[in-house]
C-alpha positions as CSV (number, residue, x, y, z in Angstrom):
1,M,-10.6,-10.7,6.7
2,T,-6.8,-10.0,6.5
3,T,-5.0,-10.9,9.7
4,A,-2.1,-8.9,11.2
5,A,0.3,-11.4,9.7
6,G,-1.5,-11.1,6.4
7,A,-1.2,-7.3,6.5
8,V,2.6,-7.6,7.0
9,L,2.7,-10.1,4.1
10,L,0.8,-7.8,1.8
11,Q,3.1,-5.0,2.7
12,A,6.1,-7.0,1.9
13,V,4.6,-8.1,-1.5
14,A,3.8,-4.5,-2.4
15,E,7.2,-3.2,-1.5
16,R,8.9,-6.0,-3.5
17,I,6.8,-5.1,-6.6
18,I,7.5,-1.3,-6.2
19,V,11.2,-1.8,-5.7
20,Q,11.3,-3.8,-8.9
21,L,9.3,-1.1,-10.7
22,L,11.7,1.6,-9.5
23,R,14.8,-0.4,-10.5
24,K,13.4,-1.0,-14.0
25,S,12.7,2.7,-14.2
26,G,16.4,3.4,-13.7
27,H,16.5,3.8,-9.9
28,T,18.9,0.9,-9.4
29,D,19.6,1.6,-5.7
30,A,15.9,1.4,-4.7
31,R,15.6,-0.6,-1.5
32,P,13.5,-1.1,1.6
33,V,14.4,0.9,4.7
34,A,16.1,-1.5,7.1
35,S,14.7,-0.4,10.4
36,R,11.0,0.7,10.6
37,P,8.3,0.9,13.3
38,A,5.9,-2.0,13.5
39,G,3.1,-1.7,10.9
40,G,5.4,-0.1,8.3
41,A,4.7,3.5,9.3
42,G,6.9,6.4,8.2
43,V,9.2,5.5,5.3
44,D,9.3,2.1,3.6
45,L,11.5,2.6,0.6
46,V,14.3,4.9,-0.5
47,Y,16.3,5.6,-3.6
48,T,18.8,8.3,-4.8
49,S,18.5,10.3,-8.0
50,S,20.9,13.0,-9.0
51,G,22.3,13.0,-5.5
52,Q,19.0,13.5,-3.9
53,R,17.4,10.9,-1.6
54,T,13.7,10.2,-2.2
55,R,11.7,8.6,0.6
56,I,8.5,6.5,-0.1
57,K,5.6,5.4,2.1
58,V,4.0,2.3,0.5
59,K,0.3,1.6,1.3
60,P,-1.1,-1.6,-0.2
61,D,-4.9,-2.0,-0.6
62,A,-6.5,-5.3,-1.5
63,Y,-9.9,-3.8,-2.0
64,F,-9.6,-3.8,-5.8
65,G,-11.2,-7.1,-7.0
66,V,-14.0,-7.2,-9.5
67,D,-14.8,-11.0,-9.8
68,P,-17.7,-11.8,-7.5
69,A,-16.7,-15.5,-7.2
70,K,-13.2,-14.6,-6.0
71,V,-14.5,-11.9,-3.7
72,G,-16.7,-14.5,-2.1
73,D,-13.8,-17.0,-1.7
74,R,-12.7,-16.8,2.0
75,A,-9.3,-18.3,1.1
76,L,-8.5,-15.2,-1.1
77,T,-7.9,-12.7,1.7
78,F,-6.0,-10.3,-0.7
79,Y,-8.9,-10.2,-3.1
80,R,-11.5,-7.9,-1.7
81,P,-14.3,-6.0,-3.6
82,D,-13.3,-2.7,-5.1
83,A,-14.7,-0.2,-2.6
84,G,-13.6,2.9,-4.5
85,H,-11.9,4.6,-1.6
86,Y,-8.5,5.4,-0.1
87,A,-7.8,4.2,3.5
88,F,-5.6,6.6,5.5
89,E,-4.4,5.8,9.0
90,S,-5.3,8.7,11.3
91,I,-4.4,6.9,14.7
92,S,-1.9,4.1,14.7
93,N,-2.7,2.8,18.2
94,N,-6.0,3.3,20.0
95,V,-4.4,2.9,23.4
96,T,-1.4,5.4,23.1
97,R,-3.3,7.6,20.6
98,E,-0.2,7.9,18.5
99,P,-1.0,9.7,15.2
100,G,-1.1,7.5,12.1
101,W,1.3,7.6,9.2
102,I,-0.7,10.1,7.2
103,F,0.3,12.7,9.9
104,N,3.8,11.6,10.9
105,S,5.4,10.0,7.9
106,E,8.6,11.6,6.7
107,A,8.2,10.2,3.2
108,D,8.3,12.5,0.2
109,Y,5.8,10.4,-1.7
110,L,2.9,8.1,-0.9
111,Y,2.8,5.1,-3.2
112,Y,-0.8,3.9,-2.7
113,Y,-1.0,0.5,-4.4
114,Y,-4.3,-1.2,-5.2
115,I,-3.7,-4.9,-5.8
116,A,-6.0,-7.9,-6.1
117,L,-4.3,-11.2,-5.6
118,S,-6.1,-14.5,-6.6
119,Q,-4.0,-16.7,-4.3
120,S,-4.2,-17.7,-0.6
121,E,-2.0,-16.2,2.0
122,S,0.1,-19.4,2.2
123,E,0.7,-19.4,-1.5
124,V,1.7,-15.8,-1.5
125,A,4.0,-16.3,1.5
126,A,5.7,-19.2,-0.3
127,L,6.3,-17.1,-3.4
128,L,7.7,-14.2,-1.4
129,S,10.7,-16.4,-0.4
130,E,11.4,-17.3,-4.0
131,P,13.8,-15.5,-6.4
132,D,12.5,-12.8,-8.6
133,A,12.0,-15.1,-11.6
134,V,9.6,-17.3,-9.7
135,F,8.0,-14.5,-7.6
136,F,7.2,-12.3,-10.6
137,G,6.4,-15.3,-12.9
138,E,3.9,-17.0,-10.6
139,L,2.3,-14.3,-8.4
140,K,-1.3,-14.0,-9.6
141,V,-2.0,-10.3,-9.7
142,E,-5.3,-10.1,-11.3
143,R,-5.7,-6.3,-11.1
144,D,-3.5,-3.5,-9.8
145,Q,-3.0,0.3,-10.0
146,L,-0.5,2.6,-8.4
147,H,-1.3,6.1,-7.3
148,V,1.8,8.2,-6.7
149,I,1.0,11.2,-4.5
150,L,3.1,14.0,-3.0
151,M,2.9,13.3,0.8
152,K,2.8,17.0,1.6
153,N,-0.2,17.5,-0.7
154,I,-2.3,14.6,0.6
155,R,-1.4,15.5,4.2
156,R,-2.5,19.1,3.7
157,W,-5.8,18.0,2.3
158,F,-6.3,15.3,4.9
159,E,-5.7,17.7,7.8
160,Q,-8.4,20.0,6.5
161,H,-11.0,17.4,5.7
162,Y,-10.5,14.1,7.7
163,E,-13.2,14.9,10.3
164,E,-15.7,14.9,7.5
165,Y,-15.3,11.1,7.3
166,T,-16.3,8.4,9.8
167,P,-13.3,6.7,11.6
168,R,-13.1,2.9,11.2
169,P,-11.2,0.6,13.6
170,V,-8.7,-1.9,12.2
171,T,-7.3,-4.6,14.5
172,I,-3.5,-4.9,14.4
173,G,-2.2,-7.5,16.7
174,D,-3.1,-6.6,20.3
175,H,-4.5,-3.1,19.5
176,S,-6.6,-1.2,17.0
177,A,-5.7,1.5,14.5
178,W,-8.2,4.0,13.2
179,Y,-8.6,4.7,9.5
180,R,-10.6,7.2,7.5
181,L,-12.1,5.8,4.3
182,I,-12.3,8.5,1.6
183,P,-13.9,8.0,-1.8
184,R,-11.3,8.2,-4.5
185,P,-13.1,11.1,-6.4
186,D,-13.0,13.2,-3.3
187,I,-9.2,13.1,-3.3
188,E,-8.5,13.0,-7.0
189,K,-10.6,16.1,-7.8
190,E,-8.9,18.2,-5.1
191,V,-5.3,17.0,-4.6
192,Q,-2.9,18.1,-7.3
193,G,-0.3,16.0,-9.0
194,I,-1.6,12.5,-8.5
195,N,0.1,10.1,-11.0
196,I,-2.0,7.0,-11.6
197,V,-0.2,4.0,-13.2
198,A,-2.3,1.0,-14.3
199,S,-1.1,-2.6,-14.5
200,V,2.2,-1.9,-12.6
201,F,2.9,-5.6,-12.2
202,A,2.7,-6.6,-15.8
203,G,6.1,-7.0,-17.4
204,L,8.1,-6.7,-14.2
205,G,9.4,-10.3,-14.5
206,D,10.7,-9.8,-18.0
């Protein structure tokens, strides 16, 4: 199971990968947002294109592994079985009942990033502190896929349909958040404009 610290680590890894992707795509000023609420809600990355600021919410998801041996390895907390769903936070705190990021994020785009890492949390944490040449050269991303979705489109769909799906608690530090797990086909057949990019990590270290 991914710990609260592990979730923060996976978030940082996903953001570093996507920042590198954006910069290699020509958005040289892409960067993390300096001040964010705990848990990475709201807006995680920004860049400017043609004078317009674009805001991104990054949601990493380690449920993308396909090797049964690695799925069964308890040390590989970022290598979970591919469950075939999206996980959207509907309530960020079970005590305060604050709405989750799917409702209150000010991002223009959701970058939903499936990533299966065949390294332990400690190995990944050590690499995160290394320069790009080492991080992108030694991080073992076995499988990844990025889904770029207009936030307004996915929010509109979610607001209309989320009660059709069972809420699931996720422990975050001293409280729980509530997520709705939605099969990927349910989203992809109804939400317009989803751009799916496979093997994002490959080539980023070149």
